[in-house]
N, C-alpha and C positions, 0 to 999 in steps of 0.2 A: 084652114090656112094652107096657102100654096107658096112654094119657094120662088115666086117670080122675081123678087128683088135679088135673091141670091144667084139665080140663073143669069140675071143681067150683070151681076158683079163679077162672077167667075167665068172664065172661058171654058173650063171643063165641067160638064154637068155632074160628074161623079163627086167633085169637090163640093158643089152647091148642095147636092142631095145629102151628103154626109153631114154638112153643117146644119141643114134643115132638120135632119133626123135628131141631131143633138139638141137643137132648139126645142123641138116638140117634146122631147123627154124632159128637159129642164122645166118647161112650162107645166107639164103634168105633175112633176115632183113639187113644184111650187104650189100648185093647186091643192095637192094632198097636204102639204104643210099648213096651208091656210085652213083647211077643214079641221085638222088636228088642233091647231092653236085656238080656233074659234070655239071648239067644243071642250077645251081644257077646263076642268073644274066645273063648278056650278054657277059661278057669278058671270053675268054679262060683262063683256069687255069691249071697249071701243078700239078696234084694230082696223087697219087698212093695209091693202097690198097693192100699191100703185102700179107696179110693173105688170100685173096681170091685166090691166086695162089698156096697155100700150098696143099699138099696131105691131104687126110682125116685124116690120123694118125697124121701128123704134125699140122693140124688145131686143133685137139683135144688137143694135148699137149700145144699148144700156147694159147688156149682159154679155158683151163680146168675149171676155176672157173665160167666163163660166161656160159658155157654149163651146169654146175651144177645148177646155179641159174635158167636158163631157164627150166631145168627139174623139179625144185621145183615149178615154176609157173604152169607148165603143170600138176603136181600132185595135185595142188589145184583146178583144174577144173575151171579155170577162163574163163570169156567171151573171145572168140577168138580174137575179135578186140582189146580188152584191152591187152590181152596177147602179141599180135604183137607189140603194142606200148610200153608196159613195156620193151620188149626186145630191142626196139630201144633206149629207155631211158637208159637202162643198158649199152648198147654198147657205147653210146655217153658219158655217165658219165665216163666210163672207159677211153675213148679217151681224155676227158678233164683232168683227173688226170694224164694220161701218158704224155700229152703235157706239163703240168705244171712241172712234174718231169724233162722232157727234158730241160726246161729252167733253172731249178735250178741246174741240174747236167751236163749240156752241153752234152746231149745224143741225140740219134736219133732213138727212138723206136716208136712203135705204129702201129695200123691197118690203120691209115690215115696219109699220109705224104704230106705236102705242099712243093713244090720245088720252092724256091725263092733264088736268088743270095744273098750272103752277110751274111751267117751264119744262125743259127738255131732259134734265139730268135724270130724274126719277123714271120718266118714260123710257129712256134708253137703257137704264139699269134693268127694268122689267123686260125689255126686248132681249137683252143679253141672257137673262135667266131663262126665258122661254125658248130661245134658240139653242142654248146649251142643253136643255132638256131634249130637243130634237136630235142633237148630236149623240147624246148618251143612248137614246132609244135605238138609233140606227147602228151604233157600235154593238149593241146587244144582238143585232140581227145579222151582222156580217160574219160572225164567227161563233161557234159553240165552245171555243176554248177560252176560258176566263183569263188565262195569262196573256193570250194573244190580244184580247180586247183591252186589257189593261195596258199592254205595250203600245197599242194603237193610240189610245188616249194620251199616253205619255209622250208619244212622238208628236202629236198635235200640240200638246201643252209646251213641250220643249221649243217647238218652232215659234209659238206665240210669245213665249218668254224671251227668246233671243231677239225677236223683233221689238218687244217692249224695252229691253235693255238698250238697244240702239236708239230707239225713238226718244228715250229719256235723256240721252246725251244731247239730243238736238235742241232741248230746251235751253241749253247754255249757249251764250255767244261764243263763236269760234274766232279767236284772234288770228291764228296762223292757218293759212290755207294748206291743206294736205296736198301732196303731189297727186296728179291724176291717178297713178297706180295705187297710191294710198287710199284715195276715195273708193276705188273699185274694190280693194281688198278689205278695207276696214268698215266701210259704210254701206255701199251698194250690195255687197255680198249678202247682207241680212235684209236690207230695206227693199231691194229689188228682187234678187233671185230667191231669197228665203221666203218672202211674202207669197209669191206665186207657188212655191213648192208646198205650201200648206195643203193644196189640193191633193197632194200625193202622200201625205204623212201616213194616213191610215192604209191606203192600198199598198204602200211599200212594205208595211209590216205583214199584211195578210196574204198578198199575192206572191208567195214565195216561188211558185212554179212559173211565174212570168218575170223572173228577175232580169233576164236580158232585155226584154222589151221595156221593163220598168226603168232600167238604167238609161236606156236611150231616151225615154220619155222625160225623166227628171233632168237629164243633161240638157235636153232641148228646152224645157220649160225654164230652167235656171238661166240659160242664155237669153231667152226672150225677156225674162224678168229684169235682167241686167240692162238690156237695151231699152226697155220701157222706163226704167229709172233714169237713164241718161236723158231720154226725151223729157221726162218730168223736170229734170234740172234745167234744160233749155227753156222750157215753158215757165218755170218758176224763178228764173234768173233774178228778176227785179226784187221779188219778195225775199229771196235768199240773201241777196246783197244787203238789203235793208235790215234784215233780222240777224245777219252774220251767221247764216247757216252753211253747212257743207254744200258744195255745188261743184260738179265736175267741170262745167264750163268756166267758172271762176278760176279753178285750178289750172285749166289748160291755158287760159289767158295769162295768168301770173307766172307759171312755171315754164311755159313754152315761148316760142318766138315765131309762130306761124304767120303772124301779121306784120312781122319786122318792126314792131313797136314795143319796146320794153314797158310793161305796165305793172304797177304795184297794187297791192290791196288798197292802199290809201287812195290811189288814183281812181279805182273803181267806186269807192265810197263817195267820191265827189261828183259822180255823174248825175245828170238831171234825170227826172222820171222819164222824159221823152227818150233820152239816150239809152236808159236801161230797157225801155220798151223796144228799142230798135238796135239791140246789141249786135245783130248780124250786120248792120251797116258800119258800125265802128270796128268790129273784129270779125270780118267775113270768113277768114280762113280758120280761125279758132272755132267759130260757130259751126262751120262745115266739118271740122275735125270731130267735134262732139257728135254731130249728126251721122257722120260716116261710121264712127265707133258704134253708135246705136244700131245702125243698119247692119254692120258686120255681126254684132251679137245676135240680133233677131233673125237674120237670114241663116246663120249657122245653126241657130236653135230650131228653126223650121226644117232645116236639112236633117237634123237628128230625128225629128218626128217622121219625116218621110222614110228614113232608114228603118224606123221602128215599125212602119206599116201603115202610116196615115196616108190618105190620098193626095195630100198637098204636093204640088209640083212647084218649081222655082217661080213661074209666072204668077201662080196663085199666092205664093208666099209674099211676093213683092206687092201684090194688091193688098194683102193683109197689113204689111208694113206701112204702106201709104195710109191705110185706114187708121192705124195706130197713131200716126202723125196727126191726122185730122181729129181723132178722138181726144188727143191731148192738146188741142187748140193750136196746133202748129201747121195747119193747112196752108197758111200764107207763106210758110218757109219751105214747103215741098219743092216748088219751082226753083227757089233760090238754091236749095240744096242740090238739085239736079244739075243746074248750070255750073255751080262751083265745083261739084264733083267731077264734071267734065274737064275742068281745068286741072284738077288733081290727076285725073287719068292721063293727061297729056304732059305730065312731068313736074307739076308744082308739088312740093313735098311739105308735109307737116313737120313741126319741130318740137313738140312737147315730149316726144319719146314714148308716149303711152302705147301706141300701136306696136312698137318694137318690143314692148315689155310684156305683151299678152301671150 
């Protein structure tokens, strides 16, 4: 495998090669996990690992955030054995979260698939059990201190539990839209920032000698996670309005006045499907405000990673942000965002107050 597509993506070869190195490690780790799970027990099991069959470019796109996290581990100069097992834990936690989502949403996603007759629920429960076993095995190998291993697992579980608590409230219809700041503090704090920080739950406990770098890394990843969740809200606007879910764009439209049109929650519920699909045409400044907020979070997050010692530079970070937009299905809004932001840069102001409150 050669990093040709990464060299064409990034202007600085150092950035391309660092991500390439992280991708190679992740693929090797996933290959080891496949071997371990296929040989687990004595009974033949019908398992598949679809990501391992992807092209290098497709693997990068499908595993973008995992590769980013591995590149952060590598930039921290961690012990190679622990680096390997942190990557196994990262990949397996992601698998547990995906399998749980599959059960809740009746989907069939993930890097590990268990093929059993009779539907997805039991298959995904088996997947959770198998990948939890990988997590425990790697926790045993990152530290010889039983208390430290116990605390590392406790940190992982605390993070998962907090995300579960927040997600369980999402099952209820939300009658009153929180303010944008309320969304950030009460919802996205767990759903966005907390979800990505799962990758650092165990390293943060074990790598006590790297505390300064770890603080910069977790601060950066938290901000990137917040930005990602805001992008998700823009992408999921129609679904969230229909289901009465929390959504920061909904809150910006209702509580702000960036588009000079006072809009209530009732007004939004009356929009047609086509209008909901093209919310940026009805509320261009509110949509741009949400996207600017996402960009501010993600760029400040990447800046923290650069300060920590990652090879990312501002131009490379902006390329990654654009990639995040496209991965979230917002490629068509990138040009819209750039044009509208130019208007903002020339004196048009937002009016929801969220930026001033951060």
